[in-house]
N, CA, C and O atoms as CSV, one atom per row, in Angstrom:
chain,resi,resn,atom,element,x,y,z
A,1,MET,N,N,158.173,126.490,329.327
A,1,MET,CA,C,157.068,126.628,328.402
A,1,MET,C,C,155.977,127.517,328.997
A,1,MET,O,O,155.484,128.417,328.318
A,2,ALA,N,N,155.590,127.281,330.256
A,2,ALA,CA,C,154.555,128.086,330.904
A,2,ALA,C,C,155.025,129.529,331.052
A,2,ALA,O,O,154.239,130.466,330.908
A,3,ARG,N,N,156.320,129.698,331.342
A,3,ARG,CA,C,156.860,131.041,331.498
A,3,ARG,C,C,156.772,131.810,330.172
A,3,ARG,O,O,156.459,133.000,330.162
A,4,ARG,N,N,157.049,131.127,329.058
A,4,ARG,CA,C,156.966,131.765,327.750
A,4,ARG,C,C,155.513,132.146,327.437
A,4,ARG,O,O,155.265,133.213,326.875
A,5,LEU,N,N,154.564,131.296,327.792
A,5,LEU,CA,C,153.152,131.580,327.557
A,5,LEU,C,C,152.713,132.807,328.362
A,5,LEU,O,O,151.998,133.667,327.847
A,6,VAL,N,N,153.143,132.886,329.627
A,6,VAL,CA,C,152.807,134.041,330.457
A,6,VAL,C,C,153.394,135.305,329.843
A,6,VAL,O,O,152.730,136.341,329.807
A,7,PHE,N,N,154.637,135.232,329.358
A,7,PHE,CA,C,155.264,136.389,328.726
A,7,PHE,C,C,154.495,136.812,327.479
A,7,PHE,O,O,154.263,138.004,327.273
A,8,LEU,N,N,154.097,135.854,326.647
A,8,LEU,CA,C,153.351,136.178,325.424
A,8,LEU,C,C,152.001,136.817,325.741
A,8,LEU,O,O,151.592,137.766,325.073
A,9,VAL,N,N,151.315,136.305,326.745
A,9,VAL,CA,C,150.031,136.892,327.139
A,9,VAL,C,C,150.245,138.314,327.650
A,9,VAL,O,O,149.507,139.225,327.276
A,10,ALA,N,N,151.247,138.509,328.499
A,10,ALA,CA,C,151.526,139.839,329.041
A,10,ALA,C,C,151.906,140.812,327.925
A,10,ALA,O,O,151.433,141.948,327.907
A,11,ALA,N,N,152.747,140.378,327.004
A,11,ALA,CA,C,153.154,141.239,325.892
A,11,ALA,C,C,151.964,141.600,325.013
A,11,ALA,O,O,151.843,142.739,324.562
A,12,THR,N,N,151.091,140.636,324.771
A,12,THR,CA,C,149.897,140.899,323.961
A,12,THR,C,C,149.002,141.929,324.633
A,12,THR,O,O,148.484,142.828,323.971
A,13,LEU,N,N,148.815,141.806,325.950
A,13,LEU,CA,C,147.982,142.772,326.664
A,13,LEU,C,C,148.590,144.163,326.644
A,13,LEU,O,O,147.878,145.148,326.448
A,14,VAL,N,N,149.901,144.254,326.843
A,14,VAL,CA,C,150.561,145.553,326.850
A,14,VAL,C,C,150.521,146.174,325.460
A,14,VAL,O,O,150.129,147.331,325.310
A,15,LEU,N,N,150.920,145.421,324.448
A,15,LEU,CA,C,150.951,145.963,323.092
A,15,LEU,C,C,149.560,146.203,322.543
A,15,LEU,O,O,149.366,147.114,321.737
A,16,GLY,N,N,148.609,145.423,322.951
A,16,GLY,CA,C,147.237,145.575,322.463
A,16,GLY,C,C,146.421,146.549,323.267
A,16,GLY,O,O,145.267,146.806,322.924
A,17,GLY,N,N,146.973,147.100,324.323
A,17,GLY,CA,C,146.256,148.090,325.117
A,17,GLY,C,C,145.044,147.529,325.830
A,17,GLY,O,O,144.075,148.253,326.058
A,18,PHE,N,N,145.077,146.244,326.188
A,18,PHE,CA,C,143.979,145.610,326.904
A,18,PHE,C,C,142.668,145.709,326.135
A,18,PHE,O,O,141.592,145.681,326.732
A,19,GLY,N,N,142.756,145.823,324.818
A,19,GLY,CA,C,141.553,145.893,324.003
A,19,GLY,C,C,140.926,147.275,323.961
A,19,GLY,O,O,139.956,147.483,323.233
A,20,LEU,N,N,141.454,148.228,324.724
A,20,LEU,CA,C,140.934,149.588,324.693
A,20,LEU,C,C,141.673,150.349,323.613
A,20,LEU,O,O,142.893,150.250,323.480
A,21,ARG,N,N,140.916,151.105,322.849
A,21,ARG,CA,C,141.563,151.786,321.752
A,21,ARG,C,C,140.862,153.103,321.466
A,21,ARG,O,O,139.637,153.167,321.369
A,22,THR,N,N,141.660,154.149,321.332
A,22,THR,CA,C,141.123,155.413,320.842
A,22,THR,C,C,141.617,155.569,319.417
A,22,THR,O,O,142.556,154.888,319.005
A,23,ALA,N,N,141.001,156.447,318.675
A,23,ALA,CA,C,141.419,156.667,317.295
A,23,ALA,C,C,142.828,157.233,317.286
A,23,ALA,O,O,143.126,158.200,317.987
A,24,GLN,N,N,143.667,156.638,316.507
A,24,GLN,CA,C,145.026,157.118,316.375
A,24,GLN,C,C,145.134,157.977,315.123
A,24,GLN,O,O,144.236,157.981,314.281
A,25,ALA,N,N,146.230,158.698,315.009
A,25,ALA,CA,C,146.403,159.646,313.918
A,25,ALA,C,C,146.241,158.996,312.551
A,25,ALA,O,O,145.764,159.644,311.619
A,26,ASP,N,N,146.630,157.720,312.409
A,26,ASP,CA,C,146.557,157.087,311.095
A,26,ASP,C,C,145.167,156.553,310.772
A,26,ASP,O,O,144.948,156.081,309.656
A,27,ASP,N,N,144.213,156.609,311.709
A,27,ASP,CA,C,142.849,156.162,311.433
A,27,ASP,C,C,142.127,157.122,310.500
A,27,ASP,O,O,141.307,156.696,309.686
A,28,VAL,N,N,142.416,158.391,310.606
A,28,VAL,CA,C,141.794,159.416,309.780
A,28,VAL,C,C,142.927,160.207,309.145
A,28,VAL,O,O,143.667,160.913,309.831
A,29,ALA,N,N,143.056,160.083,307.834
A,29,ALA,CA,C,144.186,160.687,307.147
A,29,ALA,C,C,143.938,162.133,306.726
A,29,ALA,O,O,144.886,162.904,306.578
A,30,LYS,N,N,142.665,162.513,306.532
A,30,LYS,CA,C,142.406,163.864,306.040
A,30,LYS,C,C,141.107,164.400,306.619
A,30,LYS,O,O,140.268,163.652,307.121
A,31,LEU,N,N,140.968,165.696,306.537
A,31,LEU,CA,C,139.743,166.361,306.952
A,31,LEU,C,C,138.624,165.954,306.000
A,31,LEU,O,O,138.789,165.998,304.781
A,32,THR,N,N,137.483,165.557,306.566
A,32,THR,CA,C,136.325,165.176,305.757
A,32,THR,C,C,135.141,166.025,306.171
A,32,THR,O,O,134.778,166.075,307.346
A,33,ILE,N,N,134.541,166.694,305.194
A,33,ILE,CA,C,133.402,167.573,305.448
A,33,ILE,C,C,132.203,167.041,304.681
A,33,ILE,O,O,132.270,166.843,303.468
A,34,THR,N,N,131.102,166.809,305.395
A,34,THR,CA,C,129.870,166.335,304.774
A,34,THR,C,C,128.740,167.283,305.144
A,34,THR,O,O,128.364,167.387,306.312
A,35,ASP,N,N,128.202,167.971,304.147
A,35,ASP,CA,C,127.054,168.842,304.394
A,35,ASP,C,C,125.819,167.981,304.596
A,35,ASP,O,O,125.470,167.173,303.736
A,36,GLN,N,N,125.165,168.154,305.724
A,36,GLN,CA,C,123.911,167.453,305.995
A,36,GLN,C,C,122.727,168.322,305.598
A,36,GLN,O,O,121.663,167.819,305.235
A,37,LYS,N,N,122.928,169.633,305.674
A,37,LYS,CA,C,121.923,170.604,305.228
A,37,LYS,C,C,122.684,171.859,304.817
A,37,LYS,O,O,123.472,172.395,305.596
A,38,VAL,N,N,122.449,172.323,303.601
A,38,VAL,CA,C,123.095,173.546,303.136
A,38,VAL,C,C,122.230,174.723,303.566
A,38,VAL,O,O,121.030,174.764,303.295
A,39,GLY,N,N,122.856,175.674,304.236
A,39,GLY,CA,C,122.123,176.844,304.700
A,39,GLY,C,C,121.834,177.817,303.571
A,39,GLY,O,O,122.300,177.642,302.445
A,40,THR,N,N,121.062,178.839,303.888
A,40,THR,CA,C,120.687,179.841,302.886
A,40,THR,C,C,121.114,181.247,303.290
A,40,THR,O,O,120.890,182.201,302.545
A,41,GLY,N,N,121.723,181.382,304.458
A,41,GLY,CA,C,122.123,182.699,304.955
A,41,GLY,C,C,123.534,183.076,304.541
A,41,GLY,O,O,124.077,182.538,303.577
A,42,ASP,N,N,124.123,184.014,305.285
A,42,ASP,CA,C,125.473,184.507,305.014
A,42,ASP,C,C,126.495,183.374,305.077
A,42,ASP,O,O,126.295,182.374,305.765
A,43,THR,N,N,127.586,183.553,304.349
A,43,THR,CA,C,128.647,182.550,304.267
A,43,THR,C,C,129.776,182.878,305.240
A,43,THR,O,O,130.189,184.033,305.350
A,44,ALA,N,N,130.271,181.868,305.942
A,44,ALA,CA,C,131.411,182.014,306.851
A,44,ALA,C,C,132.697,182.029,306.031
A,44,ALA,O,O,132.965,181.103,305.264
A,45,ARG,N,N,133.486,183.078,306.197
A,45,ARG,CA,C,134.741,183.253,305.454
A,45,ARG,C,C,135.882,183.512,306.449
A,45,ARG,O,O,135.656,183.665,307.650
A,46,ASP,N,N,137.110,183.557,305.921
A,46,ASP,CA,C,138.239,183.943,306.768
A,46,ASP,C,C,137.915,185.259,307.463
A,46,ASP,O,O,137.344,186.165,306.855
A,47,ASP,N,N,138.274,185.360,308.708
A,47,ASP,CA,C,138.084,186.545,309.547
A,47,ASP,C,C,136.631,186.810,309.943
A,47,ASP,O,O,136.352,187.809,310.605
A,48,SER,N,N,135.696,185.930,309.548
A,48,SER,CA,C,134.305,186.077,310.004
A,48,SER,C,C,134.205,185.646,311.458
A,48,SER,O,O,134.803,184.649,311.862
A,49,GLU,N,N,133.445,186.402,312.243
A,49,GLU,CA,C,133.085,185.934,313.573
A,49,GLU,C,C,131.819,185.103,313.405
A,49,GLU,O,O,130.835,185.566,312.827
A,50,VAL,N,N,131.850,183.878,313.911
A,50,VAL,CA,C,130.730,182.955,313.726
A,50,VAL,C,C,130.217,182.462,315.072
A,50,VAL,O,O,130.947,182.434,316.062
A,51,GLU,N,N,128.950,182.078,315.086
A,51,GLU,CA,C,128.353,181.399,316.236
A,51,GLU,C,C,127.877,180.047,315.742
A,51,GLU,O,O,127.142,179.953,314.759
A,52,ILE,N,N,128.306,178.994,316.440
A,52,ILE,CA,C,127.906,177.645,316.054
A,52,ILE,C,C,127.354,176.891,317.253
A,52,ILE,O,O,127.731,177.148,318.397
A,53,ASN,N,N,126.470,175.972,316.975
A,53,ASN,CA,C,126.132,174.922,317.923
A,53,ASN,C,C,126.833,173.674,317.425
A,53,ASN,O,O,126.941,173.456,316.218
A,54,TYR,N,N,127.308,172.858,318.345
A,54,TYR,CA,C,128.084,171.685,317.943
A,54,TYR,C,C,128.004,170.600,319.002
A,54,TYR,O,O,127.682,170.849,320.163
A,55,THR,N,N,128.306,169.394,318.561
A,55,THR,CA,C,128.577,168.281,319.463
A,55,THR,C,C,129.843,167.615,318.949
A,55,THR,O,O,129.983,167.380,317.749
A,56,GLY,N,N,130.772,167.308,319.860
A,56,GLY,CA,C,132.035,166.681,319.494
A,56,GLY,C,C,132.178,165.303,320.109
A,56,GLY,O,O,131.870,165.092,321.282
A,57,TRP,N,N,132.657,164.357,319.285
A,57,TRP,CA,C,132.903,162.985,319.724
A,57,TRP,C,C,134.317,162.579,319.341
A,57,TRP,O,O,134.893,163.120,318.397
A,58,LEU,N,N,134.870,161.629,320.073
A,58,LEU,CA,C,136.084,160.968,319.621
A,58,LEU,C,C,135.709,160.091,318.436
A,58,LEU,O,O,134.632,159.494,318.421
A,59,TYR,N,N,136.584,160.009,317.449
A,59,TYR,CA,C,136.357,159.156,316.289
A,59,TYR,C,C,136.543,157.702,316.709
A,59,TYR,O,O,137.531,157.363,317.361
A,60,ASP,N,N,135.603,156.851,316.339
A,60,ASP,CA,C,135.679,155.419,316.636
A,60,ASP,C,C,135.477,154.656,315.334
A,60,ASP,O,O,134.364,154.590,314.813
A,61,ALA,N,N,136.551,154.084,314.815
A,61,ALA,CA,C,136.499,153.384,313.531
A,61,ALA,C,C,135.548,152.197,313.555
A,61,ALA,O,O,135.048,151.788,312.507
A,62,LYS,N,N,135.293,151.640,314.726
A,62,LYS,CA,C,134.447,150.444,314.822
A,62,LYS,C,C,132.956,150.763,314.936
A,62,LYS,O,O,132.124,149.898,314.663
A,63,ALA,N,N,132.610,151.964,315.326
A,63,ALA,CA,C,131.190,152.336,315.467
A,63,ALA,C,C,130.599,152.593,314.084
A,63,ALA,O,O,131.274,153.160,313.226
A,64,PRO,N,N,129.356,152.189,313.852
A,64,PRO,CA,C,128.745,152.372,312.526
A,64,PRO,C,C,128.765,153.826,312.045
A,64,PRO,O,O,128.984,154.078,310.860
A,65,ASP,N,N,128.542,154.768,312.935
A,65,ASP,CA,C,128.563,156.185,312.550
A,65,ASP,C,C,129.890,156.857,312.921
A,65,ASP,O,O,130.044,158.067,312.762
A,66,HIS,N,N,130.840,156.067,313.414
A,66,HIS,CA,C,132.171,156.508,313.841
A,66,HIS,C,C,132.146,157.426,315.062
A,66,HIS,O,O,133.178,157.989,315.428
A,67,HIS,N,N,130.990,157.586,315.693
A,67,HIS,CA,C,130.911,158.397,316.903
A,67,HIS,C,C,131.340,157.564,318.101
A,67,HIS,O,O,130.716,156.555,318.430
A,68,GLY,N,N,132.410,158.001,318.746
A,68,GLY,CA,C,132.850,157.376,319.983
A,68,GLY,C,C,132.281,158.149,321.159
A,68,GLY,O,O,131.126,158.575,321.136
A,69,ALA,N,N,133.096,158.327,322.182
A,69,ALA,CA,C,132.651,159.036,323.383
A,69,ALA,C,C,132.437,160.521,323.088
A,69,ALA,O,O,133.286,161.172,322.480
A,70,LYS,N,N,131.296,161.045,323.523
A,70,LYS,CA,C,131.032,162.481,323.389
A,70,LYS,C,C,131.895,163.205,324.411
A,70,LYS,O,O,131.942,162.818,325.579
A,71,PHE,N,N,132.585,164.268,323.966
A,71,PHE,CA,C,133.421,165.008,324.899
A,71,PHE,C,C,132.947,166.436,325.139
A,71,PHE,O,O,133.360,167.061,326.116
A,72,ASP,N,N,132.087,166.969,324.265
A,72,ASP,CA,C,131.619,168.339,324.482
A,72,ASP,C,C,130.416,168.617,323.593
A,72,ASP,O,O,130.259,168.011,322.533
A,73,SER,N,N,129.564,169.546,324.038
A,73,SER,CA,C,128.416,169.951,323.234
A,73,SER,C,C,127.921,171.312,323.698
A,73,SER,O,O,127.712,171.536,324.890
A,74,SER,N,N,127.739,172.208,322.752
A,74,SER,CA,C,127.163,173.511,323.095
A,74,SER,C,C,125.695,173.364,323.467
A,74,SER,O,O,125.147,174.198,324.187
A,75,TYR,N,N,125.062,172.312,322.979
A,75,TYR,CA,C,123.660,172.066,323.329
A,75,TYR,C,C,123.526,171.770,324.831
A,75,TYR,O,O,122.545,172.164,325.460
A,76,ASP,N,N,124.514,171.078,325.392
A,76,ASP,CA,C,124.483,170.772,326.827
A,76,ASP,C,C,124.633,172.032,327.678
A,76,ASP,O,O,123.995,172.168,328.721
A,77,SER,N,N,125.483,172.950,327.220
A,77,SER,CA,C,125.703,174.183,327.983
A,77,SER,C,C,124.612,175.218,327.717
A,77,SER,O,O,124.406,176.132,328.515
A,78,GLY,N,N,123.918,175.067,326.591
A,78,GLY,CA,C,122.879,176.033,326.235
A,78,GLY,C,C,123.416,177.315,325.625
A,78,GLY,O,O,122.675,178.283,325.453
A,79,HIS,N,N,124.729,177.327,325.291
A,79,HIS,CA,C,125.355,178.522,324.728
A,79,HIS,C,C,126.136,178.154,323.474
A,79,HIS,O,O,126.990,177.269,323.519
A,80,PRO,N,N,125.856,178.825,322.347
A,80,PRO,CA,C,126.662,178.555,321.154
A,80,PRO,C,C,128.104,179.017,321.364
A,80,PRO,O,O,128.384,179.863,322.213
A,81,LEU,N,N,128.996,178.452,320.582
A,81,LEU,CA,C,130.405,178.839,320.599
A,81,LEU,C,C,130.596,179.965,319.593
A,81,LEU,O,O,130.152,179.866,318.449
A,82,THR,N,N,131.259,181.037,320.020
A,82,THR,CA,C,131.576,182.159,319.136
A,82,THR,C,C,133.087,182.211,318.961
A,82,THR,O,O,133.832,182.172,319.940
A,83,PHE,N,N,133.540,182.301,317.703
A,83,PHE,CA,C,134.966,182.431,317.420
A,83,PHE,C,C,135.152,183.093,316.064
A,83,PHE,O,O,134.215,183.186,315.271
A,84,THR,N,N,136.372,183.550,315.808
A,84,THR,CA,C,136.714,184.165,314.532
A,84,THR,C,C,137.517,183.170,313.713
A,84,THR,O,O,138.536,182.654,314.174
A,85,ILE,N,N,137.060,182.901,312.501
A,85,ILE,CA,C,137.744,181.942,311.628
A,85,ILE,C,C,139.142,182.464,311.303
A,85,ILE,O,O,139.307,183.609,310.881
A,86,GLY,N,N,140.139,181.617,311.502
A,86,GLY,CA,C,141.522,181.950,311.196
A,86,GLY,C,C,142.270,182.657,312.309
A,86,GLY,O,O,143.426,183.034,312.120
A,87,ALA,N,N,141.647,182.848,313.464
A,87,ALA,CA,C,142.285,183.578,314.566
A,87,ALA,C,C,142.888,182.645,315.617
A,87,ALA,O,O,143.222,183.093,316.715
A,88,ASP,N,N,143.032,181.367,315.302
A,88,ASP,CA,C,143.618,180.383,316.220
A,88,ASP,C,C,142.863,180.290,317.542
A,88,ASP,O,O,143.473,180.076,318.589
A,89,GLN,N,N,141.552,180.446,317.502
A,89,GLN,CA,C,140.730,180.339,318.708
A,89,GLN,C,C,140.167,178.941,318.893
A,89,GLN,O,O,139.714,178.590,319.982
A,90,VAL,N,N,140.194,178.140,317.833
A,90,VAL,CA,C,139.736,176.748,317.862
A,90,VAL,C,C,140.773,175.910,317.126
A,90,VAL,O,O,141.685,176.459,316.508
A,91,VAL,N,N,140.644,174.588,317.185
A,91,VAL,CA,C,141.592,173.736,316.464
A,91,VAL,C,C,141.472,174.012,314.961
A,91,VAL,O,O,140.393,174.370,314.488
A,92,PRO,N,N,142.565,173.851,314.207
A,92,PRO,CA,C,142.538,174.148,312.774
A,92,PRO,C,C,141.442,173.414,312.002
A,92,PRO,O,O,140.870,173.970,311.064
A,93,GLY,N,N,141.146,172.184,312.382
A,93,GLY,CA,C,140.100,171.433,311.689
A,93,GLY,C,C,138.725,172.051,311.855
A,93,GLY,O,O,137.891,171.948,310.956
A,94,MET,N,N,138.474,172.692,312.988
A,94,MET,CA,C,137.194,173.378,313.194
A,94,MET,C,C,137.118,174.611,312.294
A,94,MET,O,O,136.092,174.853,311.658
A,95,ASP,N,N,138.205,175.394,312.240
A,95,ASP,CA,C,138.248,176.548,311.329
A,95,ASP,C,C,137.927,176.119,309.900
A,95,ASP,O,O,137.065,176.700,309.240
A,96,LYS,N,N,138.638,175.092,309.435
A,96,LYS,CA,C,138.454,174.615,308.061
A,96,LYS,C,C,137.059,174.030,307.847
A,96,LYS,O,O,136.484,174.163,306.767
A,97,GLY,N,N,136.521,173.388,308.870
A,97,GLY,CA,C,135.216,172.759,308.752
A,97,GLY,C,C,134.066,173.743,308.696
A,97,GLY,O,O,133.047,173.467,308.063
A,98,VAL,N,N,134.209,174.889,309.349
A,98,VAL,CA,C,133.143,175.893,309.373
A,98,VAL,C,C,133.241,176.830,308.165
A,98,VAL,O,O,132.227,177.316,307.663
A,99,LYS,N,N,134.463,177.076,307.710
A,99,LYS,CA,C,134.665,177.988,306.577
A,99,LYS,C,C,133.864,177.498,305.367
A,99,LYS,O,O,133.930,176.326,304.998
A,100,GLY,N,N,133.120,178.402,304.768
A,100,GLY,CA,C,132.312,178.056,303.600
A,100,GLY,C,C,130.879,177.666,303.924
A,100,GLY,O,O,130.040,177.585,303.027
A,101,MET,N,N,130.590,177.425,305.200
A,101,MET,CA,C,129.203,177.126,305.588
A,101,MET,C,C,128.350,178.373,305.434
A,101,MET,O,O,128.848,179.498,305.475
A,102,ARG,N,N,127.052,178.149,305.257
A,102,ARG,CA,C,126.090,179.245,305.235
A,102,ARG,C,C,125.197,179.127,306.466
A,102,ARG,O,O,124.919,178.026,306.941
A,103,VAL,N,N,124.751,180.271,306.975
A,103,VAL,CA,C,123.889,180.281,308.158
A,103,VAL,C,C,122.688,179.371,307.913
A,103,VAL,O,O,122.056,179.415,306.857
A,104,GLY,N,N,122.392,178.547,308.915
A,104,GLY,CA,C,121.316,177.562,308.816
A,104,GLY,C,C,121.803,176.199,308.366
A,104,GLY,O,O,121.054,175.223,308.404
A,105,GLY,N,N,123.064,176.126,307.938
A,105,GLY,CA,C,123.627,174.865,307.466
A,105,GLY,C,C,124.069,173.966,308.599
A,105,GLY,O,O,124.352,174.417,309.709
A,106,LYS,N,N,124.123,172.665,308.285
A,106,LYS,CA,C,124.602,171.658,309.232
A,106,LYS,C,C,125.635,170.795,308.525
A,106,LYS,O,O,125.459,170.420,307.366
A,107,ARG,N,N,126.712,170.486,309.232
A,107,ARG,CA,C,127.808,169.685,308.690
A,107,ARG,C,C,128.300,168.677,309.706
A,107,ARG,O,O,128.237,168.883,310.918
A,108,GLU,N,N,128.795,167.567,309.154
A,108,GLU,CA,C,129.609,166.654,309.948
A,108,GLU,C,C,131.041,166.870,309.489
A,108,GLU,O,O,131.326,166.843,308.292
A,109,VAL,N,N,131.934,167.082,310.434
A,109,VAL,CA,C,133.341,167.316,310.124
A,109,VAL,C,C,134.166,166.277,310.873
A,109,VAL,O,O,134.115,166.194,312.100
A,110,ILE,N,N,134.929,165.483,310.115
A,110,ILE,CA,C,135.844,164.501,310.707
A,110,ILE,C,C,137.239,165.108,310.633
A,110,ILE,O,O,137.732,165.436,309.554
A,111,ILE,N,N,137.862,165.249,311.790
A,111,ILE,CA,C,139.133,165.963,311.907
A,111,ILE,C,C,140.244,164.996,312.293
A,111,ILE,O,O,140.159,164.343,313.333
A,112,PRO,N,N,141.297,164.894,311.459
A,112,PRO,CA,C,142.432,164.057,311.858
A,112,PRO,C,C,143.159,164.694,313.039
A,112,PRO,O,O,143.037,165.894,313.288
A,113,SER,N,N,143.893,163.892,313.740
A,113,SER,CA,C,144.632,164.365,314.913
A,113,SER,C,C,145.509,165.570,314.588
A,113,SER,O,O,145.629,166.490,315.397
A,114,SER,N,N,146.121,165.566,313.409
A,114,SER,CA,C,147.032,166.652,313.028
A,114,SER,C,C,146.331,168.004,312.924
A,114,SER,O,O,146.984,169.042,313.031
A,115,LEU,N,N,145.011,168.010,312.716
A,115,LEU,CA,C,144.244,169.259,312.658
A,115,LEU,C,C,143.370,169.437,313.900
A,115,LEU,O,O,142.540,170.344,313.972
A,116,GLY,N,N,143.578,168.543,314.882
A,116,GLY,CA,C,142.850,168.606,316.144
A,116,GLY,C,C,143.801,168.983,317.263
A,116,GLY,O,O,144.469,170.015,317.203
A,117,TYR,N,N,143.859,168.139,318.289
A,117,TYR,CA,C,144.706,168.420,319.449
A,117,TYR,C,C,146.062,167.722,319.381
A,117,TYR,O,O,146.903,167.905,320.262
A,118,GLY,N,N,146.275,166.915,318.328
A,118,GLY,CA,C,147.573,166.306,318.092
A,118,GLY,C,C,148.090,165.469,319.241
A,118,GLY,O,O,147.326,164.804,319.941
A,119,ARG,N,N,149.401,165.513,319.423
A,119,ARG,CA,C,150.063,164.691,320.442
A,119,ARG,C,C,149.758,165.128,321.867
A,119,ARG,O,O,149.939,164.354,322.807
A,120,ARG,N,N,149.297,166.358,322.033
A,120,ARG,CA,C,149.057,166.846,323.405
A,120,ARG,C,C,147.704,166.416,323.963
A,120,ARG,O,O,147.536,166.347,325.181
A,121,GLY,N,N,146.730,166.124,323.086
A,121,GLY,CA,C,145.393,165.809,323.577
A,121,GLY,C,C,144.793,167.032,324.258
A,121,GLY,O,O,145.307,168.142,324.124
A,122,ALA,N,N,143.706,166.823,324.984
A,122,ALA,CA,C,143.063,167.944,325.684
A,122,ALA,C,C,142.446,167.435,326.975
A,122,ALA,O,O,141.406,166.777,326.968
A,123,GLY,N,N,143.100,167.749,328.077
A,123,GLY,CA,C,142.597,167.329,329.381
A,123,GLY,C,C,142.412,165.830,329.450
A,123,GLY,O,O,143.143,165.074,328.811
A,124,GLY,N,N,141.446,165.406,330.216
A,124,GLY,CA,C,141.182,163.983,330.348
A,124,GLY,C,C,140.190,163.465,329.331
A,124,GLY,O,O,139.981,162.256,329.237
A,125,ASP,N,N,139.568,164.361,328.560
A,125,ASP,CA,C,138.514,163.945,327.641
A,125,ASP,C,C,139.007,163.536,326.264
A,125,ASP,O,O,138.403,162.675,325.625
A,126,ILE,N,N,140.098,164.138,325.793
A,126,ILE,CA,C,140.599,163.863,324.447
A,126,ILE,C,C,142.031,163.360,324.562
A,126,ILE,O,O,142.946,164.143,324.816
A,127,PRO,N,N,142.231,162.050,324.375
A,127,PRO,CA,C,143.578,161.489,324.468
A,127,PRO,C,C,144.480,162.002,323.346
A,127,PRO,O,O,143.987,162.462,322.316
A,128,PRO,N,N,145.793,161.923,323.541
A,128,PRO,CA,C,146.714,162.296,322.470
A,128,PRO,C,C,146.422,161.504,321.191
A,128,PRO,O,O,145.982,160.356,321.241
A,129,ASN,N,N,146.675,162.137,320.058
A,129,ASN,CA,C,146.553,161.530,318.728
A,129,ASN,C,C,145.142,161.073,318.381
A,129,ASN,O,O,144.970,160.127,317.613
A,130,SER,N,N,144.143,161.727,318.932
A,130,SER,CA,C,142.756,161.344,318.664
A,130,SER,C,C,142.181,162.105,317.479
A,130,SER,O,O,142.324,163.323,317.372
A,131,ALA,N,N,141.534,161.364,316.599
A,131,ALA,CA,C,140.721,161.982,315.552
A,131,ALA,C,C,139.377,162.337,316.184
A,131,ALA,O,O,138.950,161.707,317.152
A,132,LEU,N,N,138.721,163.345,315.631
A,132,LEU,CA,C,137.488,163.874,316.218
A,132,LEU,C,C,136.383,163.952,315.175
A,132,LEU,O,O,136.653,164.031,313.976
A,133,ILE,N,N,135.141,163.930,315.637
A,133,ILE,CA,C,133.983,164.182,314.776
A,133,ILE,C,C,133.155,165.278,315.429
A,133,ILE,O,O,132.869,165.228,316.625
A,134,PHE,N,N,132.777,166.263,314.631
A,134,PHE,CA,C,131.889,167.317,315.100
A,134,PHE,C,C,130.665,167.382,314.208
A,134,PHE,O,O,130.779,167.343,312.983
A,135,ASP,N,N,129.497,167.482,314.819
A,135,ASP,CA,C,128.281,167.872,314.121
A,135,ASP,C,C,128.114,169.350,314.428
A,135,ASP,O,O,128.047,169.747,315.592
A,136,ILE,N,N,128.046,170.165,313.380
A,136,ILE,CA,C,128.074,171.620,313.521
A,136,ILE,C,C,126.853,172.231,312.844
A,136,ILE,O,O,126.464,171.822,311.750
A,137,GLU,N,N,126.257,173.213,313.506
A,137,GLU,CA,C,125.189,174.013,312.910
A,137,GLU,C,C,125.617,175.474,312.982
A,137,GLU,O,O,125.891,175.989,314.066
A,138,LEU,N,N,125.674,176.144,311.831
A,138,LEU,CA,C,126.070,177.551,311.797
A,138,LEU,C,C,124.856,178.421,312.094
A,138,LEU,O,O,123.876,178.418,311.349
A,139,MET,N,N,124.936,179.165,313.191
A,139,MET,CA,C,123.818,179.983,313.659
A,139,MET,C,C,123.898,181.428,313.153
A,139,MET,O,O,122.895,181.995,312.720
A,140,GLU,N,N,125.091,182.016,313.210
A,140,GLU,CA,C,125.267,183.432,312.851
A,140,GLU,C,C,126.631,183.660,312.228
A,140,GLU,O,O,127.591,182.953,312.536
A,141,VAL,N,N,126.713,184.654,311.345
A,141,VAL,CA,C,127.981,185.164,310.824
A,141,VAL,C,C,127.954,186.669,311.034
A,141,VAL,O,O,127.004,187.343,310.634
A,142,HIS,N,N,129.017,187.201,311.673
A,142,HIS,CA,C,129.083,188.656,311.925
A,142,HIS,C,C,130.211,189.262,311.114
A,142,HIS,O,O,130.439,190.470,311.180
């Protein structure tokens, strides 16, 4: 009886991940874009070179704002990110999230794992199958 109890506790800890949990692919089923402020400048389109300021977090279904651990921010580095929409320079969810923004606009973009880093994750900061949240401000369109 005691041996069975020890096995059940061990199995629960292993299967439950010791209570630690990152967002899995099924936590966020689709890309969600929420404009927090609509800009008034030029519009970001396919093939536009854009400059953005952003902060990225792991998605946390249990947090009230769904912001988990912060993994990157252009504000911390003091340098905006520059990339061309549709040129595979950022994860697909970032391309889709910035497209259609106007300069001066701010958005929250929730990216499912399939449009983020997927099964590979990214270094030690973004585990495999993690959904992501970005707060984005469009600074320039070239």
